[in-house]
C-alpha positions in Angstrom: 8.5 166.2 10.9 5.2 166.0 12.6 6.2 165.4 16.2 9.7 166.1 17.7 8.9 166.0 21.3 10.1 168.5 23.9 9.1 166.4 26.9 10.4 163.2 28.4 10.4 160.0 26.2 9.3 156.6 27.1 12.5 154.8 26.0 13.0 151.2 26.7 11.1 148.7 24.6 10.8 145.1 25.6 9.1 142.8 23.1 8.4 139.3 24.5 9.2 136.8 21.8 6.8 134.2 22.9 3.8 136.3 24.0 4.5 139.2 21.6 3.9 141.7 24.3 5.8 145.0 24.8 6.4 147.4 27.6 7.5 151.0 27.2 7.9 151.9 30.9 11.3 153.5 31.5 11.8 157.2 31.0 14.5 159.2 29.4 15.2 162.9 30.0 16.8 163.3 26.6 15.0 165.7 24.2 15.3 163.5 21.2 13.0 161.9 18.6 11.7 158.3 19.0 12.1 155.8 16.2 10.3 152.5 16.4 11.5 149.4 14.5 8.6 147.0 13.8 9.5 143.5 12.5 8.5 139.9 12.7 11.9 138.2 12.8 15.2 139.2 14.4 17.4 141.7 12.5 21.1 140.9 12.5 21.6 144.0 10.2 20.1 146.5 12.7 23.7 147.7 13.6 24.1 148.9 10.0 21.0 151.0 10.4 22.3 152.6 13.6 25.8 153.1 12.2 24.5 154.8 9.1 22.2 157.1 11.1 25.3 158.1 13.1 27.1 158.8 9.9 24.2 161.0 8.9 24.6 163.0 12.1 22.1 161.2 14.3 24.1 159.5 17.1 22.5 157.7 20.1 22.4 161.0 21.9 20.4 162.5 19.1 17.7 159.8 18.6 16.1 157.0 20.6 15.7 153.7 18.7 13.4 151.0 20.1 13.8 148.1 20.4 17.6 148.3 21.0 17.9 144.6 20.9 18.0 143.2 17.3 16.4 140.0 18.5 13.3 141.7 19.8 10.3 141.2 17.5 6.5 141.5 17.3 5.8 137.9 16.7 2.3 138.3 15.1 -0.2 140.9 14.0 -1.7 141.2 17.5 1.7 142.0 19.0 2.4 144.5 16.2 -0.9 146.3 16.8 -0.1 146.5 20.5 3.4 147.8 19.8 2.1 150.5 17.4 -0.4 151.7 19.9 2.3 151.8 22.6 4.5 153.9 20.4 1.6 156.3 19.6 1.1 156.8 23.4 4.9 157.5 23.6 4.5 160.1 20.7 6.7 158.2 18.3 8.3 160.3 15.5 9.2 157.7 12.9 8.2 154.1 12.4 10.3 151.6 10.3 8.1 148.6 9.3 10.0 145.6 7.9 7.3 143.7 6.2 4.2 144.3 4.1 1.6 143.2 6.7 3.2 145.4 9.4 3.5 148.4 7.0 -0.2 147.9 6.3 -0.9 147.9 10.0 1.2 151.0 10.5 -0.8 152.8 7.8 -4.0 151.8 9.6 -3.0 152.5 13.2 -0.6 155.4 12.8 -1.6 157.2 9.6 -0.1 160.5 10.7 3.3 159.2 11.7 6.0 159.2 9.0 6.8 155.6 8.2 9.5 153.8 6.3 8.8 150.4 4.9 10.8 147.4 3.7 8.3 145.6 1.5 8.1 143.5 -1.7 5.9 145.9 -3.7 4.5 149.0 -2.1 2.3 149.9 -5.0 0.7 146.4 -5.2 0.1 146.5 -1.5 -1.6 149.9 -1.7 1.0 151.7 0.5 1.9 154.3 -2.2 0.6 155.3 -5.6 3.7 157.2 -6.9 7.1 155.8 -6.0 8.9 158.9 -7.1 6.7 161.2 -4.9 4.9 159.2 -2.2 1.5 160.8 -1.5 0.9 159.7 2.1 2.9 159.2 5.2 5.0 156.3 3.8 8.1 155.8 1.8 11.0 153.4 2.1 12.9 150.6 0.3 11.4 147.7 -1.7 12.5 144.1 -1.3 12.2 143.6 -5.0 14.4 140.7 -6.2 14.7 139.7 -9.9 12.7 136.5 -10.2 14.2 135.7 -13.6 17.7 135.7 -12.2 16.6 133.6 -9.3 15.2 130.9 -11.6 18.2 131.0 -13.9 20.6 130.6 -10.9 18.5 127.7 -9.7 18.9 126.0 -13.1 22.6 126.4 -12.9 22.9 125.1 -9.3 20.8 122.1 -10.2 23.0 121.5 -13.3 20.4 121.7 -16.0 17.3 123.4 -17.4 14.1 123.6 -15.3 10.9 122.3 -16.8 8.5 123.0 -13.9 8.8 125.3 -11.0 6.4 125.2 -8.1 5.4 128.5 -6.4 4.3 128.0 -2.8 2.6 130.9 -1.2 0.5 131.7 1.9 -3.1 132.8 1.6 -4.1 136.3 2.7 -0.6 137.9 3.0 -0.5 141.3 1.2 3.2 140.7 0.3 2.4 137.9 -2.0 0.7 139.7 -4.9 3.7 141.6 -6.1 6.1 138.8 -5.6 3.8 136.3 -7.4 3.4 138.7 -10.4 7.2 138.9 -10.8 7.6 135.1 -10.6 4.8 134.6 -13.1 6.4 137.0 -15.6 9.8 135.4 -15.1 8.5 131.9 -15.8 6.7 133.1 -18.9 9.9 134.9 -20.2 12.0 131.8 -19.5 9.4 129.4 -20.9 9.2 127.5 -17.7 6.0 125.8 -16.5 4.8 127.4 -13.2 2.6 125.5 -10.8 1.1 127.8 -8.2 0.0 126.2 -4.9 -1.3 128.2 -1.9 -1.6 127.1 1.7 -4.0 128.6 4.2 -2.2 128.3 7.5 0.4 126.0 8.9 -1.9 123.0 9.0 -2.4 123.2 5.2 1.4 123.0 4.4 1.6 119.2 4.2 -1.2 118.9 1.6 0.3 121.8 -0.4 3.8 120.2 -0.5 2.2 116.8 -1.4 0.6 118.5 -4.4 3.9 119.9 -5.5 5.7 116.6 -5.0 3.0 114.7 -7.0 3.4 117.2 -9.8 7.1 116.4 -9.9 8.3 120.0 -9.8 12.0 120.5 -10.2 12.2 123.2 -7.6 10.0 125.0 -5.1 10.1 128.8 -5.2 8.9 130.1 -1.8 6.9 133.4 -1.6 8.6 136.2 0.4 5.9 136.9 3.1 5.3 137.2 6.8 3.1 134.1 6.7 5.9 132.2 5.1 8.1 133.1 8.1 5.4 132.0 10.6 5.2 128.6 8.9 8.9 128.2 8.4 9.5 125.2 10.6 6.7 123.1 9.1 7.7 124.3 5.6 11.3 123.1 6.2 10.2 119.8 7.6 7.7 119.0 4.8 9.8 120.2 1.9 12.8 118.2 3.1 10.7 115.1 3.7 9.4 115.5 0.1 12.9 115.8 -1.3 12.1 119.1 -3.0 14.8 121.7 -3.5 13.9 125.2 -2.4 14.8 128.6 -3.8 13.9 131.9 -2.1 14.5 135.6 -2.0 15.0 136.0 1.7 18.3 135.1 3.5 16.5 134.0 6.7 15.3 130.8 4.9 18.5 129.0 5.7 17.2 125.6 4.6 16.9 126.8 1.0 19.2 125.4 -1.6 19.6 128.8 -3.2 18.8 132.3 -2.0 19.0 135.5 -4.0 18.2 138.4 -1.7 18.9 142.1 -1.2 22.0 142.8 0.7 20.6 143.3 4.2 23.2 145.7 5.5 23.0 147.9 2.4 19.2 148.0 2.6 19.4 149.1 6.3 21.8 151.8 5.3 19.4 153.0 2.6 16.6 153.1 5.2 18.8 155.0 7.6 19.6 157.7 5.0 15.9 158.1 4.4 15.3 158.2 8.1 17.9 160.9 8.6 16.1 163.1 6.0 12.7 162.6 7.7 14.1 163.2 11.2 15.6 166.5 9.9 12.2 167.6 8.8 11.9 166.6 5.1 8.4 165.9 3.9 7.7 162.2 3.1 6.8 163.2 -0.5 10.3 164.4 -1.1 11.9 161.1 -0.2 11.3 158.7 -3.1 10.9 154.9 -2.7 14.1 153.1 -3.5 14.9 149.6 -4.8 17.8 147.6 -3.3 21.2 148.6 -4.6 23.0 145.3 -4.1 22.0 141.6 -3.9 23.6 138.6 -2.3 23.6 135.0 -3.7 23.8 132.1 -1.2 24.0 128.4 -2.1 23.7 125.7 0.5 25.8 122.6 -0.3 24.5 120.9 2.9 21.0 121.2 1.6 22.1 119.8 -1.8 23.8 116.8 -0.1 20.7 116.1 2.1 18.6 116.0 -1.0 21.0 113.6 -2.7 21.7 116.1 -5.5 24.8 115.9 -7.7 27.7 118.0 -6.5 27.3 121.6 -7.6 29.6 122.7 -10.5 32.6 124.6 -9.0 32.2 127.2 -11.7 28.7 127.9 -10.3 29.9 128.0 -6.7 32.5 130.6 -7.7 29.7 132.9 -8.8 28.1 132.8 -5.3 28.7 135.4 -2.6 28.1 132.9 0.2 28.6 129.1 0.1 27.3 127.2 3.1 
């Protein structure tokens, strides 16, 4: 471990949701390492991370985790940069970056701090070259989700084969490349026509959705990316108005008809086990990148009803982990 401090720690992190500002101003006398959690959306699964750290021998007395509030976020890249610099001034020992853009920022701003990521494809994003033996200061867990299974489940939920899938992705987000490649490969394997449409900012969403509607796609597959999150409200409004069913690989997209996503709690436990090793002094290169161990399927019957779709086959519903 590069920096386990012997002095006082700046402990309390307050991240303003609207302004994206943060303040590390309170002090702690505990001689413990500081772990910073960097994310763009609230994390209901943060307690699983804390619990698993405790199970690995790192209780709240042994480690300082900021922010303590699962709802605290860095709402945009500017807020994330300020947060990272604040943590560097506080001599942070470990960073956990829960998105590709924020992991890229951590690599840029804090290249000497051990960092765990939760990203779509760390190799495609340039974060690591060798997953089995990471060569820099970063390792972590991928957010890789089987696109072929996602498309197949969408076909079952919709009650028939899919002829054309629309892939809707934001421009300029480093998370998109790896996700897009998997969706392309799945569409080719399943012999499904794939129409890729990109949007450059929130204001471009209506035109992108109009293009998908005009092409009569059967379903819209949303890219998993920070920029998708930041346009989520306008995406929901435009896609619902267009009457287009949505599938996604992130459970925070609660307007989607179907979600296939990594199990959030289990992923946080995987990250916590990696964090425990790094906090104990393990070299980053000895902690391989992991893939998710479990996935969750979620189907939204309310979304189906709002779209005027036929009732979902009960046999299909029984396959789902969560039915909304």
